[in-house]
C-alpha positions as CSV (number, residue, x, y, z in Angstrom):
1,X,-22.5,3.0,11.1
2,X,-20.8,6.4,10.5
3,X,-20.1,5.4,6.9
4,X,-23.7,4.4,6.2
5,X,-24.9,7.8,7.5
6,X,-22.3,9.5,5.5
7,X,-23.4,8.1,2.1
8,X,-27.1,8.3,3.0
9,X,-26.9,12.0,3.7
10,X,-24.9,12.6,0.6
11,X,-27.7,11.1,-1.6
12,X,-30.5,12.9,0.4
13,X,-28.8,16.2,-0.3
14,X,-28.7,15.4,-4.0
15,X,-32.2,14.0,-4.6
16,X,-33.9,16.1,-1.9
17,X,-32.6,19.3,-3.5
18,X,-33.9,18.2,-6.9
19,X,-37.4,17.6,-5.5
20,X,-37.5,21.1,-3.8
21,X,-36.4,22.8,-7.0
22,X,-39.0,21.0,-9.1
23,X,-41.7,22.1,-6.8
24,X,-40.7,25.7,-7.5
25,X,-41.1,25.2,-11.2
26,X,-44.6,23.8,-11.6
27,X,-44.4,23.3,-15.4
28,X,-41.4,21.1,-15.1
29,X,-41.9,17.3,-14.6
30,X,-39.6,15.2,-12.4
31,X,-39.2,11.4,-12.8
32,X,-37.1,9.2,-10.5
33,X,-36.6,5.5,-10.9
34,X,-34.2,2.8,-9.7
35,X,-32.8,-0.5,-11.0
36,X,-30.8,-3.2,-9.3
37,X,-27.9,-4.4,-11.5
38,X,-24.2,-5.3,-11.4
39,X,-24.5,-5.9,-7.6
40,X,-25.8,-2.4,-6.8
41,X,-28.8,0.0,-7.1
42,X,-28.8,2.6,-9.8
43,X,-31.1,5.6,-9.3
44,X,-31.9,8.3,-11.9
45,X,-33.8,11.5,-11.4
46,X,-34.5,13.6,-14.5
47,X,-36.4,16.8,-15.2
48,X,-38.2,18.0,-18.4
49,X,-41.4,19.1,-19.9
50,X,-42.3,15.9,-21.7
51,X,-43.3,12.9,-19.6
52,X,-42.9,10.4,-22.6
53,X,-39.4,11.7,-23.3
54,X,-38.4,11.3,-19.6
55,X,-39.8,7.8,-19.5
56,X,-38.2,6.7,-22.7
57,X,-34.8,8.2,-21.8
58,X,-34.7,6.5,-18.4
59,X,-35.7,3.2,-19.8
60,X,-33.0,3.4,-22.5
61,X,-30.4,4.2,-19.8
62,X,-31.5,1.2,-17.8
63,X,-31.4,-1.0,-20.9
64,X,-27.7,0.0,-21.2
65,X,-27.1,-0.9,-17.6
66,X,-28.6,-4.4,-18.2
67,X,-26.4,-4.8,-21.3
68,X,-23.3,-4.0,-19.3
69,X,-24.4,-6.4,-16.5
70,X,-24.5,-9.1,-19.1
71,X,-21.0,-8.2,-20.4
72,X,-19.2,-7.4,-17.1
73,X,-20.7,-9.6,-14.4
74,X,-18.4,-12.1,-12.8
75,X,-21.4,-14.0,-11.5
76,X,-22.7,-14.8,-15.0
77,X,-20.8,-17.7,-16.5
78,X,-21.7,-16.6,-20.0
79,X,-20.5,-13.0,-19.6
80,X,-17.5,-11.8,-21.6
81,X,-15.8,-11.0,-18.3
82,X,-16.3,-14.5,-16.9
83,X,-15.0,-16.1,-20.2
84,X,-11.8,-14.1,-19.8
85,X,-11.4,-15.2,-16.2
86,X,-11.9,-18.9,-17.2
87,X,-9.7,-19.0,-20.2
88,X,-7.1,-16.2,-20.2
89,X,-4.5,-18.2,-18.1
90,X,-4.6,-21.0,-20.8
91,X,-4.6,-19.0,-24.0
92,X,-5.1,-15.4,-25.3
93,X,-8.8,-14.5,-25.4
94,X,-10.1,-12.3,-28.1
95,X,-12.6,-9.7,-26.7
96,X,-14.9,-7.0,-27.9
97,X,-13.4,-3.5,-28.6
98,X,-15.4,-2.2,-25.6
99,X,-14.1,-4.7,-23.1
100,X,-10.5,-4.4,-24.4
101,X,-10.7,-0.6,-24.0
102,X,-12.0,-1.0,-20.5
103,X,-9.3,-3.4,-19.5
104,X,-6.7,-1.1,-21.0
105,X,-8.0,1.7,-18.8
106,X,-7.7,-0.6,-15.8
107,X,-4.1,-1.4,-16.6
108,X,-3.4,2.4,-17.1
109,X,-4.9,3.2,-13.7
110,X,-2.8,0.5,-12.0
111,X,0.4,1.8,-13.7
112,X,-0.3,5.5,-12.8
113,X,-1.3,4.7,-9.2
114,X,1.8,2.6,-8.4
115,X,-0.3,-0.6,-8.2
116,X,-2.8,0.7,-5.6
117,X,-5.6,0.3,-8.2
118,X,-5.7,-3.4,-9.1
119,X,-8.6,-5.4,-10.5
120,X,-6.9,-8.7,-9.6
121,X,-7.2,-7.9,-5.8
122,X,-10.1,-10.4,-5.4
123,X,-8.1,-13.2,-3.7
124,X,-7.2,-10.8,-0.9
125,X,-10.7,-9.6,-0.5
126,X,-11.9,-13.2,-0.2
127,X,-9.4,-14.3,2.5
128,X,-10.1,-11.2,4.6
129,X,-13.9,-12.0,4.3
130,X,-15.1,-8.8,2.7
131,X,-17.0,-10.5,-0.1
132,X,-19.2,-12.5,2.3
133,X,-19.3,-9.9,5.1
134,X,-17.8,-12.2,7.7
135,X,-14.4,-10.5,8.1
136,X,-11.5,-12.1,9.9
137,X,-7.8,-11.6,10.0
138,X,-6.2,-14.3,7.9
139,X,-2.9,-16.1,8.7
140,X,0.2,-14.6,7.1
141,X,0.6,-17.8,5.1
142,X,-2.8,-17.3,3.6
143,X,-1.9,-13.7,2.7
144,X,1.3,-14.9,1.0
145,X,-0.6,-17.5,-1.0
146,X,-3.2,-14.9,-2.1
147,X,-0.5,-12.5,-3.1
148,X,0.8,-15.0,-5.6
149,X,-2.5,-14.7,-7.4
150,X,-2.6,-10.8,-7.3
151,X,-0.9,-8.4,-9.7
152,X,-2.1,-6.2,-12.5
153,X,1.2,-6.9,-14.3
154,X,-0.1,-10.4,-15.1
155,X,-2.7,-9.0,-17.4
156,X,-1.2,-9.1,-20.9
157,X,-3.0,-7.1,-23.5
158,X,-2.4,-7.4,-27.3
159,X,-3.8,-4.4,-29.1
160,X,-3.0,-5.8,-32.5
161,X,-5.1,-8.9,-32.0
162,X,-7.4,-7.4,-29.3
163,X,-6.7,-10.3,-26.9
164,X,-6.3,-10.7,-23.2
165,X,-3.9,-13.2,-21.6
166,X,-2.9,-13.9,-18.0
167,X,0.7,-15.0,-17.4
168,X,-0.3,-16.3,-13.9
169,X,-3.4,-17.7,-12.2
170,X,-5.1,-14.4,-11.6
171,X,-8.7,-13.3,-11.8
172,X,-10.1,-9.9,-12.6
173,X,-13.0,-8.3,-10.7
174,X,-15.1,-5.4,-12.1
175,X,-16.0,-4.1,-8.6
176,X,-13.6,-1.1,-8.7
177,X,-14.6,0.1,-12.2
178,X,-17.9,-1.3,-13.4
179,X,-20.2,1.2,-11.6
180,X,-18.4,4.2,-12.8
181,X,-18.3,3.0,-16.4
182,X,-22.0,2.2,-16.2
183,X,-22.9,5.6,-14.9
184,X,-21.0,7.3,-17.7
185,X,-22.8,5.2,-20.3
186,X,-26.1,6.0,-18.7
187,X,-25.3,9.7,-18.8
188,X,-24.4,9.4,-22.5
189,X,-27.7,7.7,-23.3
190,X,-29.7,10.3,-21.3
191,X,-28.0,13.1,-23.2
192,X,-28.7,11.4,-26.5
193,X,-32.4,11.3,-25.6
194,X,-32.4,15.0,-25.0
195,X,-32.1,15.1,-21.2
196,X,-30.3,18.3,-20.0
197,X,-31.1,18.1,-16.3
198,X,-30.6,14.9,-14.3
199,X,-28.7,13.1,-11.6
200,X,-27.5,9.5,-11.6
201,X,-26.3,7.5,-8.6
202,X,-24.7,4.1,-8.3
203,X,-24.9,2.4,-4.9
204,X,-24.8,5.9,-3.2
205,X,-21.1,6.0,-3.6
206,X,-20.7,7.3,-7.2
207,X,-22.9,10.1,-8.7
208,X,-23.0,12.1,-11.9
209,X,-24.8,15.4,-12.5
210,X,-26.1,16.3,-15.9
211,X,-26.5,20.0,-16.3
212,X,-28.1,21.7,-13.3
213,X,-31.4,21.2,-11.4
214,X,-34.2,23.7,-11.8
215,X,-33.6,27.0,-9.9
216,X,-30.0,26.2,-9.2
217,X,-27.7,27.2,-12.2
218,X,-24.5,26.4,-10.3
219,X,-25.3,22.7,-10.5
220,X,-26.3,19.9,-8.1
221,X,-25.6,20.8,-4.5
222,X,-23.6,18.1,-2.7
223,X,-22.8,18.0,1.0
224,X,-20.4,15.6,2.6
225,X,-20.8,15.0,6.3
226,X,-17.7,14.7,8.5
227,X,-16.9,11.0,8.7
228,X,-16.2,11.4,12.4
229,X,-19.5,13.2,13.1
230,X,-22.3,12.9,10.5
231,X,-24.1,15.9,12.1
232,X,-21.4,18.2,10.8
233,X,-20.8,19.1,7.1
234,X,-17.2,18.6,6.1
235,X,-17.4,19.7,2.5
236,X,-19.9,21.0,0.0
237,X,-19.8,21.6,-3.7
238,X,-21.8,21.8,-6.9
239,X,-21.7,19.2,-9.7
240,X,-22.4,20.4,-13.2
241,X,-21.6,17.8,-15.9
242,X,-19.2,16.2,-13.4
243,X,-19.0,13.1,-11.3
244,X,-18.2,12.5,-7.7
245,X,-17.2,9.2,-6.0
246,X,-16.5,8.4,-2.4
247,X,-14.8,5.6,-0.5
248,X,-14.7,5.3,3.3
249,X,-13.6,3.0,6.0
250,X,-17.1,2.4,7.3
251,X,-18.6,1.1,4.1
252,X,-17.4,-2.5,4.9
253,X,-15.3,-3.2,8.0
254,X,-14.8,-5.5,10.9
255,X,-13.1,-5.2,14.3
256,X,-10.6,-7.8,15.6
257,X,-8.4,-7.5,18.6
258,X,-9.4,-3.8,19.0
259,X,-8.3,-2.9,15.5
260,X,-10.7,-1.8,12.8
261,X,-10.0,-3.4,9.3
262,X,-11.7,-1.7,6.3
263,X,-12.4,-3.2,2.9
264,X,-10.1,-0.8,1.1
265,X,-7.2,-3.2,0.4
266,X,-3.7,-2.2,-0.4
267,X,-2.8,-4.7,-3.2
268,X,1.0,-4.1,-2.6
269,X,1.0,-5.3,1.0
270,X,-2.0,-7.7,1.2
271,X,-3.4,-5.7,4.1
272,X,-6.3,-3.2,4.4
273,X,-5.1,0.4,4.0
274,X,-4.8,2.5,7.1
275,X,-4.4,6.2,7.9
276,X,-7.5,7.5,6.1
277,X,-11.2,7.8,6.9
278,X,-12.6,8.8,3.5
279,X,-11.6,9.9,0.0
280,X,-13.8,11.7,-2.5
281,X,-12.9,12.5,-6.1
282,X,-14.7,15.0,-8.4
283,X,-13.9,14.4,-12.1
284,X,-15.4,14.9,-15.5
285,X,-16.0,11.1,-15.9
286,X,-17.3,8.7,-13.2
287,X,-15.0,5.9,-14.3
288,X,-12.1,8.1,-13.3
289,X,-13.6,9.3,-10.0
290,X,-14.5,5.8,-9.0
291,X,-11.1,4.4,-10.0
292,X,-9.1,7.0,-8.2
293,X,-10.8,7.1,-4.8
294,X,-8.9,4.1,-3.5
295,X,-5.5,5.1,-4.7
296,X,-5.8,8.5,-3.1
297,X,-7.2,6.8,0.0
298,X,-4.1,4.5,0.1
299,X,-1.4,6.9,-1.0
300,X,-2.6,10.0,1.0
301,X,-2.9,13.7,0.5
302,X,0.7,14.5,-0.4
303,X,0.8,11.9,-3.2
304,X,-2.6,13.0,-4.5
305,X,-1.5,16.7,-4.5
306,X,1.5,15.9,-6.6
307,X,-0.1,13.4,-9.0
308,X,-3.8,14.3,-9.5
309,X,-4.8,15.7,-12.9
310,X,-5.6,19.4,-12.9
311,X,-9.2,18.8,-13.7
312,X,-9.7,16.6,-10.6
313,X,-10.8,17.8,-7.2
314,X,-10.0,15.6,-4.2
315,X,-11.3,15.7,-0.6
316,X,-9.6,13.5,1.9
317,X,-10.2,13.0,5.6
318,X,-7.3,11.4,7.5
319,X,-7.6,9.2,10.5
320,X,-5.8,11.4,13.0
321,X,-6.7,14.5,15.1
322,X,-9.7,16.7,14.4
323,X,-9.6,19.1,11.4
324,X,-7.8,16.4,9.5
325,X,-9.7,16.9,6.2
326,X,-7.9,18.3,3.2
327,X,-9.4,19.7,0.0
328,X,-7.2,19.6,-3.2
329,X,-8.8,21.8,-5.9
């Protein structure tokens, strides 16, 4: 329950601040709407003087999300993503430039993160029960079998022909990248429509702030509660044309034999990662902040400090004694 409170308070801080600021600027209009797509809820709040412009911009952004849902969903048999999963182990599959670039980014994240980001991790998530919410510790033989179907190295990309091929029976899952990519595309659409002040959230775990809210030139005020005690603030910052994504042990978990197992899987071992309570990443793009939360969660603060790009800011809370949170500016 701590994780649910953590993410809820984060979003209340963002959208509540926007409402208060708008009330101090009576000539400015505020529009907030939500859409369910790609297995999550997207919420947009925008500010401006023209109601028609706000309506049109938000609807266009949601149209883009629906388009991406049709392309990336692994639940739609006709989606481009599903076609790759069905056919790429048999022959190279020619894909759109957009999907090829997205898969290339996924492979890059995997290489740079020493395999801790891996879009083929689905078989492990299934045997641990995290997809259906009925978690249970699998037998070691099940883990070994699943590991034979996991590995980003089995994704073979051919830039010359723009094809994707699997050299083993793997499947790819957009869960670790799709939300961030969608948020970035939504932000781009809003900007094209003239929006200079707005906030976008995806499932309350990834957010992007466009410009700054009324009456707060520093940007969108974000507070992160302590994952051990949601009544305490562990970290606060301002987002201005930046994204922030958070992963935590309490988003999805189960307890077996007195041990808590979280949904954050280490693809290298076949077991849920341990030693961390939450990881938050601030980055210029949401696709990057979402992709890197789990590698930093798995690899820890020392690795993150040595390898994070200089434009990233990382906040980690380790699973040990009190005062175990680290900020890496």
